[in-house]
C-alpha positions as CSV (number, residue, x, y, z in Angstrom):
1,M,98.6,57.5,118.3
2,S,101.2,56.3,116.0
3,S,98.2,57.4,112.8
4,I,97.9,60.5,114.3
5,V,101.3,61.8,115.0
6,R,101.4,60.2,111.1
7,G,98.2,62.5,110.8
8,W,99.8,65.6,112.0
9,K,103.1,65.2,109.9
10,Q,101.7,64.6,106.9
11,L,99.6,68.4,107.4
12,L,102.6,69.3,108.1
13,T,104.4,68.4,105.3
14,F,101.2,69.8,103.0
15,C,101.9,73.2,104.7
16,V,105.3,73.3,104.0
17,V,104.4,72.5,100.3
18,L,101.9,75.1,100.5
19,L,104.4,77.5,101.9
20,A,106.9,76.4,99.5
21,I,104.0,77.6,96.3
22,A,103.7,80.5,96.9
23,G,107.1,82.1,98.5
24,C,108.1,80.8,95.1
25,S,107.6,82.8,91.6
26,S,108.9,83.0,88.4
27,V,108.2,85.6,87.2
28,P,111.2,88.0,86.9
29,S,111.3,90.8,88.9
30,L,112.7,94.6,87.8
31,D,115.7,96.0,87.8
32,E,114.6,99.5,89.6
33,N,111.2,100.2,91.4
34,P,110.0,103.1,89.7
35,W,107.6,103.6,92.2
36,Q,107.7,106.3,95.4
37,V,105.8,106.2,98.2
38,I,103.5,109.3,99.0
39,E,103.1,110.1,102.3
40,L,99.1,111.4,103.1
41,P,97.4,113.0,105.8
42,T,95.4,110.0,106.4
43,E,95.3,106.3,106.7
44,S,91.4,106.4,104.3
45,N,91.1,104.1,102.2
46,L,92.2,106.1,98.5
47,L,89.0,105.4,96.1
48,D,89.5,107.3,93.4
49,I,92.3,110.3,92.2
50,T,92.5,113.1,88.6
51,F,94.5,116.1,87.5
52,A,93.6,119.4,85.9
53,D,95.1,119.4,82.3
54,D,99.4,121.5,83.6
55,L,99.5,117.8,86.0
56,Q,100.3,119.9,88.8
57,H,96.7,120.0,90.7
58,G,95.0,116.8,91.5
59,W,93.2,116.0,94.2
60,L,92.2,112.3,95.9
61,V,88.6,111.0,97.1
62,G,87.9,108.1,99.8
63,S,86.1,106.7,102.5
64,Q,85.6,108.6,104.8
65,G,84.3,111.6,102.6
66,T,88.1,112.1,102.5
67,L,88.7,115.0,100.3
68,L,92.8,116.0,99.2
69,K,93.9,118.2,97.0
70,S,98.4,118.6,95.8
71,D,99.5,121.9,94.0
72,D,102.3,120.1,92.5
73,G,101.8,116.6,90.6
74,G,100.9,114.7,93.9
75,Q,104.4,114.8,95.8
76,T,102.4,116.6,98.6
77,W,98.4,116.2,99.4
78,Q,96.8,118.7,102.2
79,E,93.1,117.6,103.5
80,Q,90.0,119.6,102.1
81,Q,87.4,120.0,104.9
82,L,84.1,118.6,103.6
83,D,80.6,120.2,105.6
84,L,78.7,116.5,105.2
85,P,76.9,115.2,108.1
86,Q,78.2,111.9,109.8
87,R,81.5,112.2,107.2
88,E,82.8,109.9,108.9
89,Q,79.7,107.3,107.1
90,V,80.7,109.2,103.9
91,R,82.5,107.0,100.4
92,L,83.3,109.3,98.4
93,S,84.0,107.1,94.4
94,S,85.0,109.6,92.0
95,V,86.2,113.0,91.2
96,S,87.0,114.5,87.7
97,F,88.3,118.0,87.1
98,A,87.4,120.8,83.9
99,G,89.6,123.5,84.4
100,D,88.7,124.9,87.9
101,E,85.0,122.9,87.7
102,G,85.3,120.2,89.5
103,W,82.2,117.4,90.5
104,V,83.0,114.9,93.4
105,V,80.2,112.0,93.4
106,G,79.7,109.3,96.2
107,E,77.3,107.4,98.9
108,P,75.3,107.3,100.2
109,A,73.9,109.5,97.6
110,V,76.5,112.6,97.3
111,I,77.6,115.4,94.8
112,L,79.6,117.9,95.2
113,H,80.6,121.0,93.0
114,T,83.2,123.3,92.4
115,E,83.9,126.1,90.2
116,D,86.5,127.6,92.0
117,G,89.7,124.6,91.7
118,G,88.5,123.1,95.2
119,E,88.3,125.9,97.4
120,T,84.9,125.7,97.8
121,W,81.7,123.6,97.4
122,S,78.3,123.0,96.8
123,R,76.3,119.9,97.6
124,I,74.1,119.3,94.8
125,T,70.2,118.3,95.3
126,I,69.5,114.5,94.7
127,S,66.3,112.8,93.6
128,A,64.9,110.4,96.1
129,E,64.2,108.4,92.8
130,L,67.7,107.9,91.4
131,P,68.3,104.6,90.4
132,G,71.3,103.2,92.5
133,E,74.0,105.5,94.6
134,P,76.5,107.8,92.7
135,R,80.1,106.0,91.2
136,T,81.5,107.8,88.8
137,I,81.3,111.3,86.9
138,V,83.1,112.7,84.6
139,A,83.5,116.3,84.1
140,L,82.7,117.5,80.2
141,G,83.4,121.5,80.6
142,S,81.0,124.3,81.6
143,N,78.8,123.3,84.2
144,Q,79.0,119.8,81.8
145,A,78.8,116.2,83.8
146,E,77.8,112.7,83.0
147,M,77.3,110.6,86.4
148,T,76.7,107.3,86.5
149,T,75.1,104.8,89.6
150,T,75.6,101.6,91.0
151,V,73.2,99.9,89.2
152,G,74.2,101.2,85.5
153,A,72.1,104.4,85.2
154,I,73.9,107.2,83.5
155,Y,73.1,111.3,83.5
156,R,74.1,114.2,81.9
157,T,74.1,117.8,83.2
158,E,73.9,120.9,80.8
159,D,73.9,123.3,84.0
160,G,76.1,122.4,87.0
161,G,73.8,120.3,88.0
162,Q,70.5,121.7,88.6
163,N,68.4,119.2,85.8
164,W,69.8,115.9,85.3
165,K,68.4,113.9,81.3
166,A,68.8,110.1,81.9
167,M,71.2,108.5,78.9
168,V,69.5,104.8,79.1
169,Q,65.8,104.2,79.4
170,D,66.8,101.1,82.0
171,A,69.6,100.8,84.4
172,A,71.9,97.4,84.1
173,G,71.7,95.9,87.4
174,V,74.1,95.8,90.1
175,M,77.7,97.0,89.1
176,R,80.8,95.6,90.4
177,N,82.4,98.3,88.2
178,I,82.2,100.5,86.0
179,S,84.5,102.2,83.3
180,R,84.4,105.0,80.6
181,S,86.3,104.7,77.3
182,P,88.3,107.5,75.8
183,D,84.9,108.6,72.9
184,G,82.5,108.2,76.2
185,G,81.3,104.6,76.0
186,Y,81.3,102.6,79.0
187,V,81.8,99.1,80.7
188,A,80.0,98.0,83.3
189,V,81.3,94.1,85.1
190,S,78.1,92.9,87.2
191,S,78.0,92.1,90.4
192,R,78.6,88.5,90.9
193,G,80.8,88.9,87.9
194,N,79.0,86.4,85.6
195,F,78.8,88.6,82.7
196,Y,79.3,92.2,81.5
197,S,77.4,94.9,80.1
198,T,78.5,98.0,77.2
199,W,76.8,101.2,76.3
200,E,77.9,103.7,73.1
201,P,76.4,107.1,73.4
202,G,73.4,107.0,71.0
203,Q,72.2,103.2,72.6
204,D,69.0,103.4,74.3
205,E,70.0,100.3,76.2
206,W,72.4,98.7,77.8
207,Q,73.6,95.8,75.9
208,S,74.6,92.8,78.1
209,F,77.3,89.8,76.8
210,Q,78.7,86.4,79.2
211,R,81.1,86.2,80.3
212,N,84.4,83.9,77.3
213,T,86.1,83.4,80.3
214,S,84.9,80.5,82.5
215,R,86.6,82.6,85.8
216,R,84.4,85.4,87.0
217,L,85.1,89.1,86.2
218,Q,86.9,91.0,88.6
219,N,87.3,94.3,86.4
220,M,86.7,95.6,82.7
221,G,88.3,98.8,81.2
222,Y,89.3,100.6,77.2
223,D,93.1,101.1,76.6
224,P,94.1,104.1,74.8
225,Q,92.6,102.9,71.2
226,G,89.3,102.3,73.4
227,H,89.8,98.3,73.0
228,L,88.7,96.8,76.0
229,W,91.0,94.7,78.7
230,L,89.4,92.1,81.4
231,L,90.9,90.6,84.4
232,A,89.4,87.7,86.3
233,R,89.4,85.6,89.2
234,G,92.7,83.5,89.8
235,G,95.3,86.3,88.7
236,Q,93.9,86.4,84.6
237,V,94.3,88.7,82.3
238,Q,93.1,89.5,78.7
239,L,93.0,92.0,76.3
240,T,91.2,92.4,72.8
241,K,94.0,92.0,69.6
242,A,95.1,95.0,68.3
243,D,93.7,94.5,65.0
244,N,90.8,92.9,66.0
245,P,89.5,94.8,68.8
246,E,86.1,92.3,68.8
247,E,88.0,89.2,69.1
248,W,89.8,88.9,73.0
249,T,93.6,87.2,73.4
250,E,94.4,83.9,75.3
251,P,94.1,84.2,78.4
252,M,97.1,85.0,80.7
253,Y,97.9,84.4,84.4
254,P,101.5,87.0,84.7
255,E,101.9,84.4,88.0
256,F,100.1,81.1,87.7
257,A,101.0,79.4,91.1
258,T,99.7,82.8,93.5
259,S,96.2,83.4,93.8
260,W,95.6,86.6,95.2
261,G,93.2,89.1,92.9
262,L,94.0,91.7,89.9
263,L,92.0,94.1,90.9
264,D,93.3,96.6,88.1
265,L,95.6,97.9,84.7
266,A,96.6,100.3,83.5
267,Y,98.5,101.8,79.8
268,R,101.5,104.1,80.7
269,T,101.6,103.4,76.7
270,D,100.5,101.8,74.3
271,Q,102.5,98.8,74.8
272,E,103.6,99.5,78.1
273,L,100.8,98.0,81.5
274,W,100.6,97.9,85.2
275,V,98.8,95.7,86.6
276,A,97.7,96.5,90.5
277,G,96.3,93.9,93.4
278,G,95.8,92.0,96.5
279,S,98.7,92.4,98.6
280,A,100.2,95.0,97.3
281,Q,101.3,93.1,94.5
282,L,102.1,95.4,90.9
283,L,102.9,93.9,87.8
284,Y,104.3,94.7,84.1
285,S,104.4,94.4,81.0
286,P,106.4,96.5,78.4
287,D,104.8,94.6,75.5
288,R,101.1,94.4,75.7
289,G,101.7,90.9,78.1
290,K,104.2,89.0,76.0
291,N,106.4,89.1,78.9
292,W,105.6,89.8,82.3
293,Y,108.0,91.6,85.8
294,K,107.0,91.5,89.0
295,D,107.6,94.7,90.9
296,R,108.5,93.1,94.4
297,D,110.0,96.6,96.0
298,V,106.7,97.2,97.2
299,E,105.4,93.7,98.4
300,K,105.9,95.2,101.9
301,I,103.4,97.5,101.4
302,P,100.9,96.6,104.1
303,A,97.8,97.2,101.7
304,N,95.4,95.8,98.5
305,F,95.8,98.0,95.1
306,Y,93.5,99.4,94.3
307,R,94.2,101.2,91.1
308,V,96.5,102.1,88.8
309,K,95.8,105.3,86.6
310,F,98.4,107.2,84.1
311,F,98.1,110.9,83.2
312,S,100.6,111.1,80.9
313,P,103.5,108.6,80.6
314,E,104.9,109.7,83.3
315,T,103.1,110.9,85.5
316,G,100.9,107.6,86.9
317,F,99.7,106.5,90.3
318,V,98.9,103.5,92.3
319,I,95.9,103.9,95.4
320,G,95.1,101.4,98.1
321,Q,94.3,100.7,101.4
322,R,94.9,103.0,104.7
323,G,96.0,106.2,103.0
324,I,98.5,104.2,100.9
325,L,100.0,106.8,97.4
326,L,102.2,105.5,95.3
327,K,104.0,108.2,92.8
328,Y,105.2,107.0,89.1
329,A,109.1,108.5,89.2
330,G,110.3,106.1,86.5
331,S,111.1,108.2,83.1
332,Q,112.7,106.3,80.4
333,A,111.7,102.8,79.6
334,I,112.0,99.7,82.9
335,A,114.8,97.9,82.3
336,P,113.9,94.4,83.5
337,T,115.6,91.7,84.6
338,G,116.1,88.4,82.1
């Protein structure tokens, strides 16, 4: 009996130590929380957000065929009704506008097009031979758009979606995520996170690379100059060097003791960046990762943060589970606690 009691005491002590480690963090806090929680008329998981050039008219998409519109810079949102069969099963993953012309894609196999600022939407017919499901889309101008699929196929239309031209000869395989650079290139992370691929305009095929870390990749993207960044399992961040975009910096662990996943990264300015992740985690660096600070005012929000996007230094959003939307309300550089 004494051995059993001793075993339970050891287990209890171990659990207490784990809780203490999980509850402690050496990352300093921000002095102020620059994010405002926005009420939305949905509890669907949000997946993408975009704004027109005036930064007043915005659109949100997500699971259950969710499409929301804002006319006041993202302060209030109204649900747009879409005529989609089995709408609750539709996952809208990407939205993009150029002027009044907009595009939305998702799965299972849906492409929507509007020419009147989202007042009405038409559904574009998709070939049954399309490799994969539509994943992302970007509006490029009048009747022009570029779409990717879940297996890395890239297509472009110049006639409003009636015809699509393949930009690569072969798909790259099932992708975890895919991001577009400022000059039209792409980086995609494989579904298992063991390699990544890049494509530049004019290339016939994707170029694949083994990850430069022992940890599996979670997400990759581009900074404002078109240089790569990556997030890996276990809270790892890496950037390419500012003076040599072909070389990676040493891995950074903004909060080493935690095990939650980092899911997305965005630059507010050329130097300031934000990282969003699971369990309502928001991390901030004012100097390209040299120093890190945590926004603890948002930790009690019951959601994972999927994406963080800035459309200007003053216009940014964090989107996540169950209709959670945060709007950037800061107007000056944040003064962190030392």
